[in-house]
Structures are given as C-alpha cells and as structure tokens.
DRENDO-1510 file (C-alpha; in Angstrom, 1 decimal, always signed):
<recs>
REC; n; res; u; v; w
REC; 1; ASP; +67.0; +148.1; +104.2 .
REC; 2; TYR; +69.0; +145.1; +106.0 .
REC; 3; ILE; +71.8; +143.6; +105.3 .
REC; 4; PHE; +72.9; +140.2; +107.4 .
REC; 5; PHE; +76.1; +138.9; +108.0 .
REC; 6; LYS; +77.8; +136.7; +110.0 .
REC; 7; ALA; +81.8; +135.2; +110.6 .
REC; 8; LYS; +82.7; +132.2; +109.4 .
REC; 9; ASP; +86.2; +129.8; +110.5 .
REC; 10; GLU; +87.4; +126.8; +108.7 .
REC; 11; THR; +85.2; +125.1; +111.8 .
REC; 12; SER; +81.9; +127.0; +112.5 .
REC; 13; ASP; +79.8; +130.1; +112.2 .
REC; 14; SER; +78.7; +132.7; +113.8 .
REC; 15; ASP; +74.7; +133.7; +114.7 .
REC; 16; LEU; +73.1; +136.4; +112.3 .
REC; 17; ALA; +73.5; +139.7; +112.2 .
REC; 18; LEU; +72.3; +143.4; +111.3 .
REC; 19; ILE; +73.5; +146.1; +109.5 .
REC; 20; THR; +69.6; +148.4; +108.7 .
REC; 21; PHE; +69.9; +151.0; +106.2 .
REC; 22; ASN; +67.3; +154.1; +107.4 .
REC; 23; LEU; +66.9; +155.3; +103.8 .
REC; 24; PRO; +65.1; +159.1; +103.3 .
REC; 25; GLY; +62.1; +158.7; +101.6 .
REC; 26; GLY; +62.2; +155.0; +101.9 .
REC; 27; ARG; +61.3; +152.5; +98.6 .
REC; 28; GLY; +58.6; +151.1; +99.1 .
REC; 29; THR; +56.8; +148.9; +96.4 .
REC; 30; PRO; +53.6; +147.4; +96.3 .
REC; 31; ASP; +55.9; +143.6; +95.9 .
REC; 32; ARG; +57.3; +144.1; +99.1 .
REC; 33; SER; +54.1; +143.6; +101.1 .
REC; 34; GLN; +54.8; +139.7; +101.3 .
REC; 35; PRO; +57.1; +138.8; +104.0 .
REC; 36; LEU; +60.6; +137.3; +103.4 .
REC; 37; ALA; +62.2; +133.7; +104.7 .
REC; 38; ILE; +66.3; +134.0; +104.6 .
REC; 39; ASP; +68.2; +131.7; +103.0 .
REC; 40; ASP; +71.4; +130.8; +104.7 .
REC; 41; ASN; +74.8; +128.6; +104.1 .
REC; 42; ILE; +75.7; +126.8; +107.4 .
REC; 43; ASP; +79.4; +124.6; +107.4 .
REC; 44; LEU; +79.6; +122.1; +110.6 .
REC; 45; ASN; +81.5; +119.3; +111.9 .
REC; 46; GLU; +79.2; +116.2; +112.9 .
REC; 47; ASP; +78.8; +114.8; +116.2 .
REC; 48; ILE; +78.4; +118.8; +117.3 .
REC; 49; VAL; +75.1; +120.4; +118.6 .
REC; 50; THR; +74.8; +123.6; +116.7 .
REC; 51; ASN; +72.2; +127.1; +116.7 .
REC; 52; ILE; +70.7; +128.0; +113.8 .
REC; 53; THR; +68.7; +131.2; +113.1 .
REC; 54; LEU; +65.7; +130.9; +110.7 .
REC; 55; ILE; +64.9; +134.5; +109.6 .
REC; 56; GLY; +61.4; +136.2; +108.8 .
REC; 57; VAL; +61.7; +140.1; +107.4 .
REC; 58; ASP; +58.4; +142.7; +106.5 .
REC; 59; ILE; +60.3; +145.3; +104.7 .
REC; 60; GLU; +57.3; +147.7; +105.3 .
REC; 61; ASN; +54.6; +146.1; +107.5 .
REC; 62; ASP; +54.8; +144.7; +111.4 .
REC; 63; ILE; +56.2; +141.1; +111.2 .
REC; 64; SER; +55.7; +141.1; +115.0 .
REC; 65; GLU; +53.0; +138.7; +114.4 .
REC; 66; GLY; +55.0; +136.7; +112.2 .
REC; 67; GLU; +54.5; +133.1; +112.7 .
REC; 68; ILE; +56.9; +130.2; +110.9 .
REC; 69; THR; +56.3; +126.9; +109.2 .
REC; 70; ILE; +58.9; +124.1; +108.7 .
REC; 71; ILE; +57.9; +122.7; +105.6 .
REC; 72; GLN; +61.2; +120.2; +105.0 .
REC; 73; THR; +63.3; +118.9; +108.2 .
REC; 74; PRO; +66.8; +117.4; +107.8 .
REC; 75; ILE; +66.9; +114.0; +107.1 .
REC; 76; ILE; +70.8; +113.6; +109.0 .
REC; 77; GLY; +70.1; +115.5; +112.1 .
REC; 78; LYS; +66.9; +117.1; +113.5 .
REC; 79; VAL; +66.4; +120.5; +115.0 .
REC; 80; VAL; +64.3; +122.0; +117.9 .
REC; 81; LEU; +63.0; +125.9; +118.7 .
REC; 82; ILE; +64.4; +127.4; +121.5 .
REC; 83; SER; +63.5; +130.7; +121.0 .
REC; 84; ALA; +62.0; +133.4; +119.0 .
REC; 85; ASN; +62.3; +137.0; +118.9 .
REC; 86; LEU; +61.2; +140.1; +117.7 .
REC; 87; GLU; +64.9; +141.5; +116.7 .
REC; 88; SER; +62.9; +145.1; +114.9 .
REC; 89; GLU; +59.4; +146.1; +113.7 .
REC; 90; HIS; +60.5; +144.1; +110.3 .
REC; 91; ILE; +62.8; +141.4; +111.3 .
REC; 92; LYS; +61.4; +138.2; +113.6 .
REC; 93; THR; +64.1; +135.5; +114.3 .
REC; 94; TRP; +63.2; +131.3; +115.4 .
REC; 95; LYS; +66.5; +130.4; +116.8 .
REC; 96; TYR; +66.8; +126.0; +116.4 .
REC; 97; VAL; +69.4; +123.4; +117.5 .
REC; 98; TYR; +70.6; +121.3; +115.0 .
REC; 99; THR; +71.8; +118.0; +116.5 .
REC; 100; PRO; +73.9; +115.9; +113.8 .
REC; 101; MET; +73.2; +112.2; +113.7 .
REC; 102; VAL; +76.0; +110.8; +115.6 .
REC; 103; ASP; +78.5; +109.0; +114.0 .
REC; 104; PHE; +77.0; +109.0; +110.4 .
REC; 105; PRO; +77.9; +106.5; +108.3 .
REC; 106; PHE; +80.0; +109.2; +105.7 .
REC; 107; LEU; +80.4; +107.8; +101.6 .
REC; 108; GLU; +82.6; +111.3; +101.1 .
REC; 109; ASP; +84.4; +113.2; +103.7 .
REC; 110; SER; +80.5; +116.0; +104.0 .
REC; 111; ALA; +76.9; +115.4; +103.6 .
REC; 112; ASP; +74.2; +118.0; +102.4 .
REC; 113; GLU; +71.1; +118.3; +104.0 .
REC; 114; SER; +68.6; +121.2; +103.5 .
REC; 115; LEU; +66.0; +122.7; +106.2 .
REC; 116; LYS; +63.0; +124.4; +104.5 .
REC; 117; TYR; +60.6; +127.0; +105.9 .
REC; 118; THR; +57.9; +129.9; +105.2 .
REC; 119; ILE; +57.3; +133.0; +107.5 .
REC; 120; THR; +53.2; +133.9; +107.0 .
REC; 121; LYS; +51.7; +136.5; +109.0 .
REC; 122; PRO; +48.5; +135.4; +109.6 .
REC; 123; LEU; +46.5; +139.3; +110.0 .
REC; 124; ALA; +47.1; +139.9; +106.4 .
REC; 125; SER; +47.2; +135.8; +105.0 .
REC; 126; LEU; +50.4; +136.4; +103.8 .
REC; 127; THR; +53.6; +133.6; +103.5 .
REC; 128; SER; +56.9; +133.8; +101.9 .
REC; 129; SER; +58.3; +131.6; +99.5 .
REC; 130; GLU; +60.1; +129.2; +101.2 .
REC; 131; GLY; +63.6; +129.9; +103.2 .
REC; 132; VAL; +66.0; +128.0; +102.7 .
REC; 133; ILE; +68.9; +126.4; +105.4 .
REC; 134; TYR; +71.7; +124.5; +103.4 .
REC; 135; LEU; +73.4; +122.4; +105.7 .
REC; 136; THR; +77.1; +120.9; +104.9 .
REC; 137; ILE; +78.0; +118.2; +107.8 .
REC; 138; TYR; +81.8; +117.7; +107.8 .
REC; 139; GLN; +83.3; +113.8; +108.9 .
REC; 140; VAL; +85.4; +114.2; +111.9 .
REC; 141; ASN; +87.9; +110.7; +111.9 .
REC; 142; ASP; +86.9; +109.5; +115.2 .
REC; 143; ALA; +89.7; +107.8; +117.6 .
REC; 144; PRO; +89.9; +104.0; +117.8 .
REC; 145; VAL; +88.3; +102.3; +120.2 .
REC; 146; LEU; +90.1; +99.5; +122.4 .
REC; 147; ALA; +88.1; +97.0; +124.6 .
REC; 148; ASP; +89.9; +96.9; +128.3 .
REC; 149; ILE; +92.0; +93.6; +128.7 .
REC; 150; ASN; +91.9; +92.3; +131.7 .
REC; 151; ASP; +94.4; +91.2; +134.1 .
REC; 152; VAL; +96.3; +88.0; +132.9 .
REC; 153; ASN; +98.7; +85.5; +135.3 .
REC; 154; MET; +101.2; +83.2; +133.8 .
REC; 155; ASN; +104.6; +81.7; +134.7 .
REC; 156; GLU; +107.7; +83.5; +133.6 .
REC; 157; ASP; +108.9; +81.1; +129.7 .
REC; 158; GLU; +105.4; +80.3; +128.7 .
REC; 159; SER; +103.6; +82.3; +125.9 .
REC; 160; ILE; +99.3; +83.0; +126.4 .
REC; 161; GLN; +97.5; +84.3; +124.4 .
REC; 162; ILE; +95.3; +87.3; +124.9 .
REC; 163; GLU; +92.2; +88.1; +122.9 .
REC; 164; VAL; +91.9; +92.3; +121.7 .
REC; 165; GLU; +89.0; +93.2; +120.8 .
REC; 166; ALA; +88.9; +97.1; +118.9 .
REC; 167; SER; +87.0; +99.0; +116.9 .
REC; 168; ASP; +86.8; +102.0; +114.8 .
REC; 169; PRO; +83.5; +103.9; +113.5 .
REC; 170; ASP; +85.3; +105.4; +110.9 .
REC; 171; ASN; +88.0; +103.2; +109.1 .
REC; 172; ASP; +88.9; +99.7; +108.6 .
REC; 173; LEU; +90.4; +99.0; +111.4 .
REC; 174; ASN; +94.3; +97.1; +111.1 .
REC; 175; ILE; +95.5; +95.8; +114.8 .
REC; 176; SER; +98.5; +95.2; +115.7 .
REC; 177; CYS; +100.3; +94.0; +118.6 .
</recs>
C-alpha cells in the first residue's frame, strides 16, 4: 500500500512524496487491477507559476506503459507537461507546469478551478476513473502604477498644472497630490 503526502505553508505546497508499505502476503483483490488517478488539492497565489504532479497507480501490475489523458483543462490558467517519470513498478508521475492568467479579475479573494485526467494501461485496455486536481488561486494585491512624469520648467511664483496618470489592476484608485 501507499501513502502520498506533501508539506504546505501559507503560500505554497511541496511536491507529493510517497511512503510504500510492503505487506507480507499482499492484499490482492480482483477490483484492484484497474489503474488509479490520484486526486489532489493545491493552493497557489495568482501570477505564480506552480508545478503540479499527476499520479497514476496500479497496485498489482506494472504501470510503466501507463498513459495520461487530460479530460478537462483549467480555465484560469494553462498546463504544460514537463516530464513523465516511473517512480516504481506501480507508480508513474506526470509533472506539469501550471501558469495562472496574469492579473485575473477576481470577484472574490480567491478563485477555484480544476483539472481532470485519467490513466490508461494500453496493453490491458484498462482506464482509471477520473482523477481531479482542485486548484485554489488566491488574489495577491498588485501595487498601483504611476506613469512617468516629465520634467517641467517654470518661473518662480507661477503655478502649473501637471497631468498625472496612474492605474491599479486590483482596486479603485484614489490619487492625491
């Protein structure tokens, strides 16, 4: 048997890690021949590129020929495959990079989305139930931007009007001069 785990703090998650239990005599059952696609929950901040690991497991058989199919892609961001690794005879991982949309217009403090996938063992013609990666993207307050102001020449004791341009992608903007 296996336990997948990860460390998590207020801003990010580690990659998944694995503990393997070798049980004497095993616990083989007929319904364990189908591969498994493992679910995960990932919290991340907007504008931050994050690695996501998708996991395929076959408790009783070799999964080295296992293939992944993404059946629902994220909407707020995009994923790109960076590697596929055989972790053991029974576990295969696919590492993706998730890039959230820059300055996503949040309606709340966070937004949720998901990625769904299946694992197929082509030689056995078996496909897993869908695995779901639940993503929660937290809004990060971006600093306001003040446009450059050109140098101005003026005479002493005169007044002058200077146009100031500023923007804030996350909030209404109040300018005071």
